[in-house]
C-alpha positions as CSV (number, residue, x, y, z in Angstrom):
1,M,-16.0,-30.6,9.3
2,G,-12.3,-30.5,9.4
3,R,-10.0,-30.2,12.5
4,V,-9.4,-26.5,11.9
5,G,-13.1,-25.8,11.6
6,R,-13.9,-27.7,14.8
7,H,-11.1,-25.9,16.6
8,L,-12.4,-22.5,15.6
9,L,-15.9,-23.3,16.5
10,G,-14.8,-24.6,19.9
11,M,-12.9,-21.4,20.6
12,A,-16.0,-19.4,19.6
13,T,-18.2,-21.4,21.9
14,I,-15.9,-20.8,24.8
15,A,-15.6,-17.1,24.1
16,L,-19.4,-16.8,23.8
17,V,-20.1,-18.6,27.0
18,A,-17.5,-16.6,29.0
19,T,-18.8,-13.3,27.6
20,G,-22.4,-14.3,28.3
21,I,-21.5,-15.0,32.0
22,T,-19.7,-11.6,32.1
23,L,-22.7,-9.7,30.8
24,M,-25.2,-11.6,33.1
25,T,-23.1,-11.0,36.2
26,G,-21.1,-7.9,35.5
27,G,-23.7,-5.5,36.8
28,A,-25.7,-7.6,39.2
29,A,-23.8,-9.4,41.9
30,F,-21.3,-7.5,44.0
31,A,-19.7,-8.5,47.3
32,E,-20.1,-5.0,48.8
33,L,-21.1,-1.7,47.2
34,G,-18.4,0.9,46.9
35,Q,-15.2,-1.2,47.3
36,P,-13.3,-3.9,45.4
37,E,-13.7,-7.6,46.2
38,P,-11.2,-10.5,46.0
39,W,-10.7,-11.8,42.5
40,E,-12.9,-9.1,41.1
41,W,-13.1,-9.2,37.3
42,H,-16.1,-7.0,36.6
43,L,-16.9,-3.4,37.2
44,Q,-17.7,-2.2,40.7
45,G,-21.4,-1.6,41.5
46,S,-22.7,1.7,40.3
47,G,-23.4,4.4,42.9
48,S,-24.1,7.4,40.5
49,P,-25.8,8.2,37.2
50,V,-22.5,8.6,35.5
51,M,-21.4,5.1,36.5
52,D,-24.8,3.8,35.4
53,N,-24.0,5.1,31.9
54,I,-20.5,3.8,32.0
55,V,-21.7,0.3,32.8
56,W,-24.4,0.5,30.1
57,F,-21.8,1.6,27.5
58,H,-19.4,-1.1,28.5
59,N,-22.0,-3.8,28.1
60,F,-23.1,-2.3,24.8
61,L,-19.6,-2.4,23.4
62,S,-19.1,-6.0,24.7
63,V,-22.2,-7.2,22.8
64,L,-21.1,-5.4,19.7
65,I,-17.6,-6.8,19.9
66,I,-19.0,-10.4,20.3
67,V,-21.3,-10.0,17.3
68,I,-18.5,-8.7,15.1
69,T,-16.0,-11.4,16.3
70,L,-18.5,-14.2,15.7
71,F,-19.4,-12.9,12.3
72,V,-15.8,-12.7,11.2
73,L,-15.1,-16.1,12.6
74,A,-18.1,-17.5,10.7
75,L,-16.6,-16.0,7.5
76,L,-13.2,-17.6,8.2
77,V,-14.8,-21.0,8.8
78,T,-16.8,-20.7,5.6
79,V,-13.7,-19.8,3.6
80,V,-11.7,-22.7,5.2
81,M,-14.5,-25.3,4.6
82,K,-15.9,-24.1,1.2
83,F,-13.0,-22.6,-0.7
84,N,-10.1,-25.0,0.0
85,A,-8.5,-26.8,-2.9
86,K,-10.3,-30.0,-2.2
87,S,-13.8,-28.6,-2.1
88,N,-13.3,-26.0,-4.8
89,P,-10.7,-27.2,-7.3
90,V,-11.7,-24.6,-9.9
91,P,-11.5,-21.2,-8.2
92,S,-13.7,-18.3,-9.1
93,R,-12.1,-15.6,-11.3
94,T,-14.4,-12.8,-9.9
95,T,-12.4,-9.7,-9.1
96,H,-15.1,-7.1,-8.2
97,N,-18.5,-7.2,-6.5
98,T,-20.1,-3.8,-6.2
99,L,-22.7,-4.8,-3.6
100,I,-20.1,-6.3,-1.3
101,E,-17.8,-3.3,-1.6
102,V,-20.6,-0.9,-0.8
103,V,-21.7,-3.0,2.2
104,W,-18.2,-3.4,3.7
105,T,-17.7,0.3,3.4
106,L,-21.1,1.5,4.8
107,V,-21.5,-1.1,7.6
108,P,-18.2,-0.1,9.5
109,V,-19.2,3.6,9.1
110,L,-22.6,2.9,10.7
111,I,-21.0,0.8,13.5
112,L,-18.6,3.7,14.3
113,V,-21.5,6.2,14.3
114,G,-23.4,3.9,16.6
115,I,-20.4,3.9,19.0
116,A,-19.7,7.6,18.7
117,V,-23.2,8.8,19.6
118,P,-23.4,7.3,23.1
119,S,-19.7,7.8,23.6
120,F,-19.9,11.6,23.1
121,R,-23.1,11.7,25.2
122,L,-21.2,10.0,28.0
123,L,-18.3,12.3,27.7
124,F,-20.6,15.3,27.9
125,L,-22.3,13.9,31.0
126,E,-19.0,13.5,32.7
127,L,-17.5,16.9,31.7
128,D,-20.5,19.2,32.0
129,V,-20.8,19.9,35.7
130,P,-24.4,20.7,36.6
131,K,-25.4,23.2,39.2
132,A,-23.8,22.0,42.4
133,D,-25.5,21.5,45.8
134,L,-22.2,21.2,47.5
135,T,-18.5,22.0,46.6
136,V,-15.6,20.0,48.1
137,K,-12.0,20.8,47.3
138,A,-9.7,17.8,47.2
139,T,-6.0,18.4,47.4
140,G,-3.5,15.6,46.7
141,K,-0.3,15.6,48.8
142,Q,2.5,13.2,49.3
143,W,0.9,10.9,50.4
144,Y,-2.6,11.8,51.6
145,W,-5.6,13.9,50.7
146,S,-6.9,17.1,52.2
147,Y,-10.6,18.1,51.9
148,A,-12.0,21.6,52.2
149,Y,-15.7,22.6,52.4
150,P,-15.9,26.2,51.2
151,D,-19.8,26.1,51.2
152,N,-20.0,25.1,54.9
153,G,-17.7,27.3,56.9
154,K,-14.4,26.8,55.0
155,F,-13.0,24.2,57.3
156,E,-10.4,21.8,56.0
157,F,-9.0,18.4,57.2
158,D,-6.5,15.8,56.2
159,S,-7.4,12.2,55.3
160,L,-4.7,9.6,55.8
161,M,-4.7,5.9,55.6
162,A,-5.5,4.2,58.9
163,Q,-3.8,0.9,59.3
164,D,-6.3,-0.3,61.9
165,K,-9.3,0.2,59.7
166,Q,-10.9,-2.0,57.1
167,P,-10.9,-2.5,54.2
168,R,-7.2,-3.0,54.0
169,L,-5.3,-0.1,52.4
170,L,-8.6,1.8,51.9
171,G,-9.7,2.8,55.4
172,V,-8.9,6.3,56.5
173,D,-8.9,8.4,59.7
174,N,-11.1,11.2,58.4
175,E,-13.6,10.5,55.6
176,M,-15.0,12.9,53.1
177,V,-18.7,13.1,54.0
178,V,-21.4,14.1,51.4
179,P,-25.2,14.0,51.3
180,V,-27.1,11.5,49.2
181,N,-28.9,12.5,46.0
182,K,-27.0,15.8,45.8
183,V,-24.8,17.1,43.0
184,I,-21.3,17.3,44.5
185,R,-18.7,19.4,42.6
186,V,-15.2,18.3,43.4
187,Q,-12.4,20.7,42.7
188,V,-9.1,18.8,42.5
189,T,-5.5,20.1,42.7
190,G,-2.1,19.0,44.0
191,T,0.6,20.6,46.1
192,D,3.7,18.7,45.1
193,V,3.4,16.2,42.2
194,I,0.6,15.0,40.0
195,H,-1.9,12.8,41.8
196,A,-5.3,11.5,40.5
197,F,-8.6,11.5,42.3
198,A,-10.4,8.2,41.3
199,L,-13.7,6.7,42.6
200,P,-14.7,3.7,40.5
201,A,-18.3,3.4,41.9
202,F,-19.0,7.0,40.9
203,G,-17.3,6.9,37.5
204,V,-14.9,9.6,38.6
205,K,-11.2,9.9,37.7
206,I,-9.4,13.3,37.3
207,D,-5.8,14.4,37.7
208,A,-4.7,16.6,40.7
209,I,-2.1,18.9,39.2
210,P,0.0,21.4,41.1
211,G,-0.9,25.0,40.1
212,R,-4.1,23.9,38.3
213,L,-7.7,23.5,39.6
214,N,-9.5,20.7,37.8
215,E,-13.2,20.0,38.3
216,T,-15.5,17.0,38.3
217,W,-18.7,15.9,39.9
218,F,-20.8,13.1,41.1
219,K,-24.3,12.4,42.5
220,A,-24.3,9.5,44.9
221,T,-27.6,7.6,44.7
222,K,-27.0,5.3,47.6
223,T,-25.8,5.8,51.2
224,G,-22.8,4.0,52.5
225,M,-19.0,4.0,52.2
226,F,-17.3,4.3,48.8
227,Y,-13.6,3.9,48.3
228,G,-11.1,4.9,45.7
229,Q,-7.3,5.6,45.4
230,C,-4.8,7.9,43.8
231,S,-4.4,6.4,40.3
232,E,-1.3,8.4,39.2
233,L,2.1,7.1,40.2
234,C,3.2,9.8,42.6
235,G,6.1,8.5,44.7
236,K,7.1,5.7,47.1
237,D,3.8,5.8,49.1
238,H,1.5,6.1,46.1
239,A,-0.2,2.8,47.1
240,F,-1.1,4.2,50.5
241,M,-3.2,7.3,49.8
242,P,-6.8,6.0,49.6
243,I,-10.0,8.0,49.1
244,A,-12.9,7.3,51.4
245,I,-16.3,9.0,50.9
246,R,-19.2,8.4,53.3
247,V,-22.6,9.1,51.8
248,V,-25.3,10.0,54.4
249,N,-28.8,11.5,54.5
250,D,-29.4,15.3,54.8
251,Q,-29.9,15.2,58.5
252,E,-26.7,13.3,59.2
253,F,-24.8,15.5,56.9
254,A,-26.0,18.7,58.7
255,S,-25.0,17.2,62.0
256,W,-21.6,16.2,60.7
257,V,-21.0,19.7,59.4
258,E,-21.7,21.2,62.8
259,S,-19.3,18.8,64.5
260,A,-16.7,19.2,61.8
261,K,-16.7,23.0,62.2
262,K,-15.8,22.6,65.8
263,K,-13.3,19.8,65.3
264,Y,-11.4,21.4,62.5
265,A,-11.9,25.1,63.4
266,S,-8.4,25.5,64.9
267,G,-6.6,23.4,62.4
268,G,-7.4,20.1,64.1
269,T,-6.4,18.0,61.1
270,S,-4.5,14.8,61.2
271,T,-0.8,15.1,61.2
272,F,1.4,13.4,58.7
273,A,3.6,12.0,61.4
274,S,0.8,10.2,63.2
275,A,-0.8,8.4,60.3
276,A,1.3,8.7,57.2
277,G,1.0,5.0,56.4
278,P,3.7,2.5,55.7
279,T,6.9,3.4,54.1
280,Q,8.9,1.2,51.8
């Protein structure tokens, strides 16, 4: 085998090994559920059915891309080794091959159909909001979030980044609290500029647009803390408006609602001046 062939095969081997490691570890080992980890290069651990489907679709596409890439690489190596001037001094005069032309037309169509079916199914799952057990309204502001619970007494509170809480740039003073294994409908809007409500572990990302009420949903399947951030460039403190959701059991949620009604009944929300986060 020539130098070019060995080089191409070496590159293919490295790519295959790296991708194999990705697929073996991408959905299994995570430092802590619901938040990023240092040097993270895989998806966050799933905490909802939507994210389960996103992870599956990502892995499916990765395998498909690897197979196609290796097939094309094998064809290139075959051409380089078998059809060079030294190995094949008398080139073929063939100009048409009906079978090959049919195959290279049908196979890409079948591949695209195989991608489209689970893709549309995933989009439908994300966009079709099922009957909700709880509605929370999230309002993006410069530069923090406000949460309202219209189903539980219509109280509302602000959630601002707390510099003394971990994880860094993600801890907040007042967390959104929701029950586990319940369908949570999130109504999202903005008061000033366009923000974006994003929770990687739940597979949620939707714009918060002033004057418009967007809607998404999630169903947390695990208790614990889950973190996200505004993912739309919204001003100088864009990096300092995290989203923190605490998922609890039904009893803990009922208890929290009763205490929240009292705490926020008279507008007892955080003030922007007290915890607005760093300014640049």
